[in-house]
C-alpha positions in Angstrom: 116.6 144.6 135.4 119.5 144.3 133.0 117.4 144.3 129.9 118.2 147.1 127.4 115.5 147.9 124.9 115.6 150.4 122.0 113.0 153.2 121.7 110.1 152.4 119.4 109.2 154.8 116.5 106.1 157.0 117.0 102.8 155.3 116.2 99.3 155.1 117.6 99.0 151.4 118.6 102.0 149.9 120.4 100.5 146.8 122.1 101.5 144.3 119.4 104.9 145.8 118.9 105.6 145.8 122.7 104.4 142.3 122.8 106.8 141.2 120.1 109.7 143.0 121.6 109.1 141.4 125.0 108.5 138.0 123.4 111.8 138.2 121.6 113.5 139.2 124.8 112.0 136.3 126.7 112.9 133.9 123.8 116.6 134.9 123.6 117.0 135.0 127.3 117.5 138.8 127.6 114.6 138.5 130.0 115.6 135.4 132.0 113.2 132.9 133.8 112.3 134.4 137.1 113.3 137.9 136.3 110.9 140.6 137.5 109.3 142.8 134.8 108.2 146.3 135.6 105.9 148.4 133.5 107.7 151.6 134.3 111.1 150.5 133.2 109.9 148.9 130.0 107.8 151.9 129.1 110.8 154.2 129.7 113.2 152.1 127.6 110.7 151.8 124.7 109.7 155.4 125.1 106.0 154.6 125.2 103.2 155.0 127.8 102.5 152.4 130.4 99.1 151.4 128.9 100.4 149.4 125.9 103.1 147.8 128.2 100.4 146.7 130.6 98.2 145.3 127.8 101.3 143.4 126.3 102.1 142.0 129.7 98.5 140.8 130.1 98.8 139.0 126.8 102.1 137.4 127.8 100.6 136.3 131.1 97.6 134.8 129.2 100.1 132.9 127.0 101.9 131.6 130.1 105.2 133.5 129.5 104.6 135.9 132.4 103.5 135.0 135.9 102.7 136.6 139.2 105.9 137.2 141.2 106.2 136.4 144.9 104.8 139.3 146.9 103.7 141.6 144.1 104.5 142.4 140.5 105.2 139.9 137.6 108.1 137.9 136.4 109.2 135.8 133.5 107.7 132.3 133.9 110.2 129.6 135.0 110.9 126.7 132.6 109.7 123.3 133.7 111.6 120.4 132.0 108.6 118.0 132.5 106.2 120.5 130.9 108.6 121.2 128.1 108.8 117.5 127.4 105.0 117.3 127.1 105.0 120.2 124.7 107.5 118.4 122.5 105.3 115.3 122.6 102.4 117.3 121.2 104.7 119.0 118.7 106.1 115.7 117.6 102.6 114.4 116.7 101.7 117.5 114.8 105.0 117.6 112.9 104.9 113.9 111.9 101.3 114.4 110.6 102.4 117.5 108.7 105.3 115.6 107.1 103.2 112.7 106.1 100.5 114.8 104.5 103.1 117.0 102.7 104.8 113.8 101.4 101.5 112.4 100.2 101.1 115.6 98.2 104.7 115.4 97.1 105.3 119.0 98.1 108.8 120.6 97.7 110.3 122.4 100.6 112.2 125.5 99.5 115.9 124.6 99.6 116.7 128.2 100.5 115.1 127.6 103.9 117.7 124.9 104.7 120.6 127.0 103.3 119.5 129.9 105.4 119.2 127.6 108.4 122.7 126.2 108.0 124.1 129.7 107.7 122.3 130.8 110.8 123.5 127.8 112.7 127.1 128.7 112.1 126.6 132.2 113.7 125.7 133.5 117.2 122.5 135.3 116.4 120.0 133.3 118.5 117.0 135.0 117.0 118.2 134.1 113.5 118.8 130.5 114.5 115.3 130.2 116.1 113.6 132.0 113.2 115.2 129.7 110.7 114.1 126.6 112.5 110.5 128.0 112.8 110.5 128.9 109.1 111.4 125.4 108.1 108.8 123.7 110.2 106.2 126.3 109.2 106.8 125.4 105.6 106.0 121.8 106.2 102.8 122.8 108.1 101.8 124.8 105.0 102.8 122.0 102.6 100.6 119.6 104.6 97.5 121.4 103.2 95.8 121.3 106.6 95.6 124.8 108.2 94.7 123.3 111.6 98.2 121.9 112.0 99.8 125.4 111.8 97.1 126.8 114.0 97.6 124.1 116.7 101.4 124.2 116.5 101.3 128.0 116.9 100.0 127.7 120.4 103.2 126.0 121.5 105.9 127.6 119.3 106.1 130.7 121.5 107.2 128.4 124.4 109.5 126.4 122.2 111.2 129.6 121.1 112.3 130.5 124.6 113.4 126.9 125.3 115.4 126.9 122.1 116.9 130.2 123.1 118.0 128.8 126.4 119.7 125.7 125.0 121.0 126.9 121.7 123.6 129.0 123.5 125.5 125.9 124.3 124.2 123.4 121.7 126.7 121.4 119.8 124.1 119.9 117.5 123.2 122.8 115.3 124.6 121.4 112.0 123.1 117.9 112.8 119.7 119.5 113.2 119.9 120.8 109.6 121.1 117.5 108.3 117.9 116.0 109.8 115.8 118.8 108.2 117.3 118.0 104.8 116.5 114.3 105.2 112.9 115.2 106.0 112.6 117.6 103.1 114.0 114.9 100.8 111.5 112.3 101.9 108.6 114.8 101.4 109.6 115.7 97.8 110.1 112.0 97.0 106.5 111.3 98.2 107.7 108.8 100.9 105.1 109.5 103.5 106.1 106.8 105.9 109.7 107.8 105.9 108.9 111.5 106.2 106.7 110.9 109.2 109.3 108.6 110.8 112.2 111.0 110.2 110.1 113.8 111.7 109.2 111.8 114.7 112.8 110.8 115.3 113.9 114.4 114.8 111.5 115.8 117.4 112.2 112.9 119.7 116.0 113.7 119.7 115.2 117.4 120.1 113.0 116.6 123.1 115.7 114.4 124.8 118.4 117.0 124.1 116.4 120.0 125.2 115.0 118.5 128.4 118.5 117.2 129.4 120.2 120.6 128.7 117.4 122.5 130.4 117.8 120.2 133.5 121.5 121.0 133.5 120.9 124.7 133.2 118.5 124.7 136.1 120.8 122.5 138.2 123.7 125.0 137.6 121.4 127.9 138.5 120.3 126.1 141.7 124.0 125.5 142.6 124.9 129.1 141.9 122.2 130.6 144.0 121.5 127.9 146.5 117.7 128.2 145.9 115.4 125.2 146.3 115.3 123.4 143.0 111.6 122.9 143.3 111.0 126.6 143.2 113.1 126.9 140.1 110.9 124.4 138.3 107.6 126.1 139.1 105.7 127.0 135.9 
């Protein structure tokens, strides 16, 4: 395993911290789809016992980010473009609803979120890019006034993070994404609920098309490089 992790500071409960470290590694591609994960190596690199690593891996498996590997052990779950497309469909419905409700309440989305997002999009720090995107959409969920939206969307964002990590490395649309974010924020503060919902729906629709296409290309290149059956690469 090529992953390099920093030792964790001393504390009594490491499960949540180990979980977050591994989630970030899966999201940014440091732990690639199909890569085997061993308790021993992770525990050694993080300088913790195997118990919190095992507990964290169980949580990641429950979340669908880790799966049983062929033979024995576990590996990072493969990305399935069809499944990712379905996730974006659900996310699109939630985001459009959030934008509509936020606009009806004429909520203001903090301009600093967009400024930070534009700055992040110009760099190479994938975690910063993904975090900025999540922060913007989370602000709309909160502005909607319906806590069930954020709760429901949270189930899918952990998967969206890793998809975004996979495609943002080669994405040429980072600045366009934040132009779309700005337009949505403008419609919300102006109280134009129909336009806010429409712009949100178009935004997620374009993201879905772009992500699924790029993910398909990535998997095709991986298939060509290793000569493995493409069906196995798409197993989720």
